[in-house]
C-alpha positions as CSV (number, residue, x, y, z in Angstrom):
1,M,83.4,108.7,187.5
2,E,87.0,109.9,187.7
3,L,89.5,108.9,185.3
4,A,92.2,106.7,186.7
5,G,95.7,108.0,186.7
6,P,98.4,106.8,184.7
7,A,99.5,103.2,185.2
8,A,102.6,102.6,187.0
9,G,105.7,103.4,185.0
10,D,103.8,105.5,182.4
11,E,105.9,108.6,183.2
12,D,108.9,106.6,182.6
13,Q,107.5,105.2,179.5
14,R,106.6,108.7,178.2
15,A,110.0,109.8,179.0
16,D,111.8,106.9,177.6
17,P,113.2,107.6,174.1
18,G,112.5,104.0,173.3
19,H,108.9,104.6,173.6
20,G,108.8,107.6,171.1
21,G,108.1,110.4,173.8
22,S,109.8,113.7,174.1
23,R,113.4,113.7,175.0
24,E,116.3,116.0,175.1
25,V,118.3,116.1,171.8
26,S,122.0,115.5,172.2
27,P,124.5,117.6,170.2
28,E,125.2,114.7,168.0
29,D,121.5,114.2,167.3
30,G,120.9,117.8,166.8
31,S,123.6,118.0,164.2
32,S,122.5,114.9,162.4
33,A,119.1,116.4,162.3
34,A,120.4,119.6,160.8
35,G,122.2,117.6,158.2
36,D,119.1,115.6,157.3
37,E,117.3,118.8,156.3
38,T,119.9,121.2,155.1
39,G,123.4,119.7,155.5
40,M,125.8,118.2,153.2
41,G,125.5,114.9,151.6
42,S,121.7,114.1,152.1
43,L,119.3,113.3,149.4
44,D,116.0,114.3,151.2
45,G,114.7,117.2,153.1
46,S,113.8,120.8,152.6
47,H,115.2,122.9,150.0
48,D,115.1,126.0,152.2
49,A,118.5,127.5,153.2
50,P,119.2,126.9,156.8
51,R,119.2,129.6,159.4
52,D,122.6,131.0,160.5
53,S,122.0,129.6,163.9
54,E,121.8,126.0,162.6
55,E,124.8,124.0,163.3
56,H,126.7,122.3,160.5
57,P,127.0,118.6,160.7
58,R,130.1,117.5,162.9
59,A,133.1,115.7,161.8
60,P,133.7,112.3,163.3
61,A,135.0,112.5,166.9
62,E,138.5,111.1,165.9
63,Q,138.9,113.7,163.3
64,H,137.9,116.5,165.7
65,R,140.5,115.3,168.2
66,I,143.2,115.6,165.6
67,L,142.0,118.4,163.4
68,T,140.2,120.6,165.9
69,D,138.6,123.9,164.9
70,R,141.3,125.8,166.7
71,R,144.0,124.0,164.7
72,L,142.3,124.5,161.5
73,R,142.1,128.2,162.2
74,V,145.8,128.2,163.2
75,W,146.9,127.0,159.7
76,G,143.9,128.5,157.7
77,I,144.3,132.2,158.6
78,P,148.1,132.5,157.8
79,L,147.4,130.3,154.7
80,A,144.7,132.9,153.5
81,V,147.0,135.8,154.4
82,G,150.0,134.2,152.4
83,L,147.7,133.5,149.4
84,W,146.4,137.2,149.2
85,W,149.8,138.7,149.9
86,P,150.6,139.1,146.2
87,L,147.9,141.8,146.0
88,I,150.5,144.2,147.2
89,G,152.6,143.8,143.9
90,A,149.5,143.8,141.7
91,V,150.2,147.4,140.3
92,T,153.9,146.7,139.7
93,L,153.0,143.5,137.6
94,N,150.2,145.4,135.7
95,F,147.5,143.2,137.3
96,W,148.6,140.1,135.3
97,D,145.9,138.8,133.1
98,F,143.6,141.9,133.5
99,D,145.3,143.7,130.6
100,A,143.5,141.2,128.2
101,F,140.1,142.2,129.4
102,Y,140.8,145.8,129.7
103,S,142.2,145.9,126.1
104,A,139.2,143.9,124.6
105,G,137.0,146.6,126.5
106,A,138.9,149.4,124.8
107,L,138.4,147.7,121.4
108,I,134.6,147.5,121.4
109,G,133.2,148.0,118.1
110,R,136.2,146.6,116.2
111,F,135.0,144.3,113.5
112,D,138.1,142.0,114.3
113,L,137.6,142.0,118.0
114,S,137.2,138.2,118.1
115,R,140.6,137.6,116.3
116,L,143.9,137.1,118.0
117,A,145.9,140.0,116.6
118,P,144.1,143.1,117.7
119,V,144.1,142.6,121.5
120,V,147.6,141.6,121.3
121,A,148.8,144.5,119.4
122,Y,146.9,146.8,121.8
123,E,148.8,145.3,124.7
124,V,152.1,145.5,123.0
125,D,151.6,149.2,122.1
126,H,151.0,149.9,125.9
127,G,153.9,148.0,127.1
128,W,152.0,145.2,128.7
129,L,152.7,141.4,128.6
130,P,150.6,140.0,125.6
131,T,147.7,137.9,126.9
132,P,145.1,136.9,124.2
133,F,141.5,137.6,124.8
134,V,139.7,134.2,123.9
135,N,136.2,134.8,125.4
136,P,133.2,135.5,123.2
137,P,133.4,139.2,122.2
138,A,130.1,140.0,124.2
139,Y,132.0,139.6,127.4
140,A,134.2,142.6,126.4
141,L,131.2,144.8,127.0
142,L,131.5,144.2,130.8
143,Y,134.9,145.8,130.6
144,A,134.1,148.7,128.4
145,P,133.3,151.1,131.4
146,L,136.6,150.2,132.9
147,A,138.5,150.8,129.7
148,H,137.5,154.4,130.0
149,L,139.4,154.7,133.1
150,P,143.2,154.9,133.7
151,Y,144.7,151.4,133.6
152,I,145.8,151.6,137.4
153,V,142.4,152.8,138.5
154,A,140.5,150.3,136.5
155,G,142.9,147.3,137.8
156,L,142.3,148.2,141.3
157,L,138.6,148.5,140.8
158,S,138.4,145.2,139.1
159,L,140.3,143.7,142.0
160,A,137.8,145.2,144.4
161,I,134.7,143.9,142.2
162,M,136.1,140.2,142.0
163,T,136.8,140.2,145.6
164,A,133.3,141.4,146.3
165,L,131.8,138.8,143.9
166,L,133.7,136.0,145.6
167,L,132.5,137.1,149.0
168,L,129.0,137.4,147.7
169,A,129.0,134.0,146.1
170,V,130.3,132.5,149.4
171,E,127.7,134.1,151.5
172,Y,124.7,132.9,149.3
173,G,126.4,129.6,148.3
174,R,127.1,128.4,151.9
175,R,123.4,128.6,152.9
176,P,122.0,125.4,151.1
177,F,125.0,123.4,152.6
178,G,124.4,124.7,156.1
179,L,128.0,126.1,156.5
180,P,128.6,128.7,159.3
181,R,129.6,132.0,157.9
182,P,133.0,132.0,159.6
183,L,133.9,128.6,158.4
184,A,132.7,129.4,154.7
185,F,134.5,132.6,154.4
186,L,137.8,131.2,155.9
187,G,137.5,128.1,153.6
188,A,137.1,130.3,150.6
189,L,139.9,132.8,151.3
190,A,142.3,130.0,152.1
191,W,141.4,128.0,149.0
192,A,144.4,128.8,146.7
193,P,142.6,128.7,143.3
194,A,140.0,131.3,144.5
195,A,142.8,133.6,145.7
196,L,144.8,133.0,142.5
197,G,141.6,133.8,140.3
198,V,141.2,137.3,142.0
199,V,144.9,138.2,142.3
200,S,145.8,137.4,138.8
201,G,143.0,139.4,137.4
202,Q,140.9,136.4,136.2
203,T,137.1,136.0,136.4
204,S,136.7,132.9,138.4
205,A,134.8,134.7,141.1
206,L,132.2,135.8,138.5
207,S,132.0,132.1,137.4
208,L,131.4,131.1,141.0
209,C,128.6,133.6,141.3
210,L,126.8,132.3,138.2
211,V,127.1,128.6,139.7
212,V,125.6,129.8,142.9
213,A,122.7,131.3,140.9
214,V,122.2,128.0,139.2
215,M,122.0,126.3,142.6
216,A,119.6,128.8,143.8
217,G,117.3,128.7,140.8
218,L,117.0,124.9,140.6
219,G,116.7,124.8,144.3
220,R,113.5,126.8,144.2
221,S,111.7,124.1,142.1
222,T,109.5,126.7,140.4
223,P,109.2,127.7,136.8
224,R,110.8,131.2,137.6
225,G,113.8,129.5,139.3
226,S,114.3,127.0,136.3
227,V,114.4,130.1,134.0
228,A,116.9,132.0,136.3
229,A,119.1,128.8,136.5
230,G,119.0,128.5,132.6
231,L,120.0,132.1,132.1
232,A,122.9,131.7,134.6
233,V,124.3,128.7,132.7
234,A,124.0,130.7,129.5
235,A,126.0,133.5,131.0
236,L,128.6,131.0,132.2
237,A,129.0,130.1,128.4
238,Y,131.8,132.9,128.3
239,K,133.9,129.9,129.3
240,P,132.1,127.0,127.5
241,Q,134.2,124.3,129.3
242,L,132.5,125.4,132.5
243,A,129.0,125.7,131.1
244,V,128.7,122.3,129.2
245,P,128.6,120.2,132.4
246,L,125.7,122.3,133.8
247,L,123.9,121.9,130.6
248,L,124.3,118.3,130.9
249,L,122.9,118.6,134.4
250,L,119.9,120.3,133.1
251,L,119.4,117.6,130.5
252,V,119.6,114.7,132.9
253,R,117.3,116.3,135.4
254,R,114.8,117.0,132.4
255,D,114.4,120.6,133.2
256,W,113.2,121.5,129.7
257,R,112.3,125.1,130.8
258,A,115.8,125.7,132.2
259,L,117.3,124.3,128.9
260,L,115.1,126.6,126.8
261,A,116.1,129.5,128.9
262,S,119.9,128.6,128.4
263,M,119.3,128.4,124.6
264,A,117.8,131.7,124.7
265,G,120.6,133.1,126.8
266,V,123.1,131.8,124.3
267,G,121.2,133.6,121.5
268,V,121.5,136.8,123.5
269,L,125.2,136.2,123.9
270,Y,125.5,135.8,120.2
271,L,123.8,139.0,119.5
272,G,125.8,140.8,122.1
273,S,128.9,139.7,120.4
274,V,127.6,140.9,117.1
275,A,127.2,144.3,118.7
276,A,130.6,144.2,120.4
277,T,132.2,143.5,116.9
278,G,130.5,146.2,115.2
279,G,128.1,144.0,113.3
280,N,130.3,141.0,112.5
281,W,127.7,138.3,112.2
282,G,130.3,135.8,111.5
283,W,132.5,136.3,114.5
284,P,132.1,132.6,115.7
285,A,134.4,131.6,112.8
286,D,137.0,134.2,113.8
287,W,136.6,133.2,117.6
288,L,137.1,129.5,116.9
289,A,140.2,130.3,114.8
290,T,141.6,132.3,117.6
291,I,141.0,129.4,120.0
292,Q,142.6,127.1,117.6
293,A,145.7,129.3,117.2
294,Y,146.0,129.9,120.9
295,A,145.4,126.5,122.4
296,G,148.7,124.8,121.4
297,P,151.1,127.5,122.5
298,D,149.1,128.1,125.6
299,F,149.1,124.4,126.7
300,A,152.9,124.3,125.9
301,Q,153.6,127.2,128.3
302,N,150.8,126.7,130.9
303,G,150.0,123.0,130.7
304,W,151.5,122.5,134.2
305,Q,148.6,124.4,135.6
306,V,146.0,122.2,134.1
307,V,144.0,120.7,137.0
308,G,141.6,118.5,134.8
309,L,142.4,114.7,134.6
310,V,142.3,114.8,130.8
311,G,144.5,117.9,130.6
312,M,147.0,116.3,133.1
313,A,146.9,112.9,131.1
314,T,147.6,114.8,127.8
315,R,150.5,116.6,129.5
316,I,152.1,113.3,130.4
317,G,151.2,111.5,127.3
318,I,148.3,109.1,128.1
319,P,145.2,111.1,127.1
320,A,143.2,108.0,125.9
321,A,143.3,106.5,129.4
322,A,142.0,109.7,130.9
323,Y,139.2,109.9,128.4
324,V,138.0,106.5,129.1
325,A,138.3,106.8,132.9
326,G,136.5,110.1,132.8
327,G,133.9,108.9,130.6
328,L,133.1,105.8,132.6
329,L,133.0,107.9,135.9
330,T,130.7,110.3,134.3
331,I,128.4,107.6,133.2
332,W,128.4,106.0,136.6
333,L,127.5,109.3,138.3
334,L,124.8,110.4,135.7
335,P,121.9,109.0,137.9
336,K,123.1,110.9,141.0
337,L,123.0,114.1,139.0
338,R,119.3,113.5,138.6
339,S,118.4,112.1,142.1
340,W,120.5,114.4,144.3
341,R,119.2,117.7,145.8
342,A,119.8,120.8,143.4
343,H,122.8,122.3,145.2
344,E,124.5,118.8,145.6
345,A,123.9,118.0,141.9
346,V,125.4,121.3,140.8
347,A,128.4,120.8,143.0
348,L,128.9,117.2,141.4
349,A,128.5,118.7,138.0
350,C,131.0,121.3,138.7
351,A,133.6,118.6,140.0
352,L,133.0,116.5,136.9
353,G,133.5,119.4,134.4
354,L,136.8,120.3,136.1
355,M,137.9,116.6,135.9
356,A,137.0,116.1,132.2
357,S,138.1,119.6,131.0
358,P,141.1,119.6,128.8
359,H,141.7,123.3,129.6
360,A,140.8,123.9,133.3
361,L,143.6,125.9,135.1
362,V,144.3,126.3,138.7
363,Y,142.1,129.3,139.2
364,D,139.1,127.5,137.4
365,A,139.1,125.1,140.5
366,T,137.5,127.9,142.3
367,L,134.3,126.1,141.1
368,L,135.3,123.2,143.4
369,L,134.3,125.2,146.5
370,P,130.7,123.8,146.5
371,A,132.0,120.3,146.5
372,L,134.4,121.3,149.4
373,A,131.3,122.4,151.3
374,M,129.8,118.9,151.1
375,L,133.3,117.5,152.3
376,T,133.7,119.6,155.3
377,S,133.1,116.8,157.8
378,H,135.9,115.0,156.2
379,R,138.6,117.1,157.6
380,R,141.6,114.9,156.6
381,E,140.5,115.0,153.0
382,I,139.8,118.6,153.1
383,V,143.2,119.3,154.5
384,T,145.0,117.2,151.8
385,L,143.0,119.1,149.0
386,Y,143.9,122.4,150.7
387,L,147.6,121.6,150.9
388,M,147.7,120.3,147.2
389,A,146.2,123.5,146.1
390,A,148.5,125.6,148.2
391,I,151.6,124.2,146.6
392,W,150.4,124.7,143.0
393,P,153.5,126.8,142.1
394,A,155.9,124.0,142.9
395,A,154.2,122.0,140.1
396,V,156.2,123.8,137.4
397,L,159.1,121.5,138.6
398,L,156.9,118.5,138.0
399,G,155.5,119.6,134.8
400,W,151.9,118.7,136.0
401,Q,149.5,119.7,138.9
402,P,149.2,117.3,141.8
403,L,145.8,119.2,142.4
404,A,144.7,117.3,139.4
405,I,144.7,114.0,141.2
406,G,142.5,115.7,144.1
407,V,140.2,117.1,141.5
408,A,139.7,113.6,140.0
409,A,139.0,112.2,143.3
410,V,136.4,114.7,144.5
411,P,133.5,113.3,142.5
412,L,134.1,109.8,144.0
413,M,134.4,111.3,147.5
414,L,131.0,113.1,146.9
415,A,129.3,109.9,146.0
416,C,130.6,108.2,149.1
417,V,129.7,111.0,151.3
418,V,126.0,111.2,150.1
419,Q,125.7,107.5,150.2
420,T,126.8,107.3,153.6
421,S,124.5,110.2,154.7
422,R,121.5,108.5,153.0
423,G,122.3,105.3,154.8
424,A,122.6,107.0,158.2
425,R,119.2,108.8,157.5
426,T,117.4,105.5,156.6
427,G,118.7,104.0,159.7
428,R,117.4,106.9,161.8
429,S,114.1,106.9,160.0
430,G,113.8,103.1,160.9
431,A,114.5,103.7,164.4
432,L,112.1,106.5,164.7
433,A,109.3,104.3,163.1
434,S,110.0,101.5,165.6
435,N,109.8,104.1,168.4
436,R,106.4,105.3,167.2
437,E,105.1,101.8,167.0
438,D,106.3,100.9,170.6
439,S,104.7,104.3,171.7
440,A,101.4,103.5,170.1
441,R,101.4,99.9,171.8
442,G,102.1,101.5,175.2
443,S,99.3,104.1,174.6
444,A,96.7,101.4,173.7
445,L,97.6,99.3,176.8
446,T,97.1,102.4,179.1
447,F,93.8,103.4,177.5
448,Q,92.6,99.9,177.9
449,S,93.3,100.1,181.6
450,V,91.3,103.3,182.2
451,P,87.7,102.9,183.3
452,A,84.8,104.3,181.4
453,C,83.5,107.8,182.0
454,R,79.9,108.7,181.4
455,S,78.5,112.3,181.9
456,G,75.3,112.8,183.9
457,G,73.9,109.3,183.0
458,T,73.1,110.7,179.6
459,G,75.3,108.3,177.8
460,R,77.5,110.9,176.2
461,R,81.1,109.9,176.4
462,S,84.2,112.0,176.8
463,G,86.6,112.9,174.3
464,L,88.6,109.7,174.6
465,K,87.1,106.5,173.3
466,L,87.4,104.4,176.5
467,R,86.3,100.8,177.1
468,G,83.0,100.5,179.2
469,P,83.1,99.3,182.8
């Protein structure tokens, strides 16, 4: 007996999206699906990095009409060129802050390396602007090879290394967020703090690389990944105000293996500093005395560059209010540090750390790039942040950084973005479940209408379980 053909309308039913059949995915649906798995602001999905061909989640249509891709390129490319233009004068200005690291590298083995005077005296002897070295002495070991080169050669090589580290961090850091490569590189090069960190001879590009390493390690969800993440956090401890928020993240997520690795890494940092100071086991006391002596004059001179909410409030005379506001915001966001995906939680931790730090200067806001990657579909907010960052030199007239307001707002923006994405995902999941139920009902009705089929009178049935005649 032949199987009856499909009932009338079955083809339409199978092609109808409302019945859960196959359908062509629209660009909007495709971008949403990509966002669910690897895009910014979602809580579920795979931890694997997206392929380069995957499309980044699109901005709302009204924002696309106003801030189109072409318009973003029109202002982004000239902005990036303008921010990196000062590289031309780097040699004339002795590479800005690089002389502190070069001097520390040249003084490796000095018992008093962790004190303020030796590095400053070395700089004065060479005719450079005095810039204290306030990092743990072990960090000077990285600059010891450069200190054996002529200063100009070492400065140029340092610029090349930091630029390469920035681009490396952007290449690997963009993948968990699903950012296309051109957008990621343009966004990083046009971000004023990132450009300032490289141009001024600072080390913010190295800090960003370590943050990306933490994201990669935690995102692997393996013992080896946890150890790698913990070691990266320990390496970031050369600037404790940047490492503390990530230590808090590991604690909140109860990644004990990563915490133990961080503690071990800090121990290695201590021993490396002992070696760098020629056997000074008490270098932490000298280092803390250096920071205490340096912090007051530095804040008086460079406090207008502080981008943290606490630092800005201290600058204008209301530190208590900032501590209370920052503490309440951090407490409110602690559950999100635990529940969000690894790269999202790391981005949030960095944003919270910058907000709460009393000594986070403009170039330290390089670590805000992962958070900006989560906000790329909110173009008005992104443009506002970029403009606030680009006018940072004008803040010397105000006495405080307007960018600090943007830094304080970013954690709230991230929470809103992820919450919205989770709600959209829940709605789509409910719609898909409803479609599957409708499809199952339609299939059951179809099978019930098909006559039975027996083979050769032996009573064997076909593969489909059909009703008898």
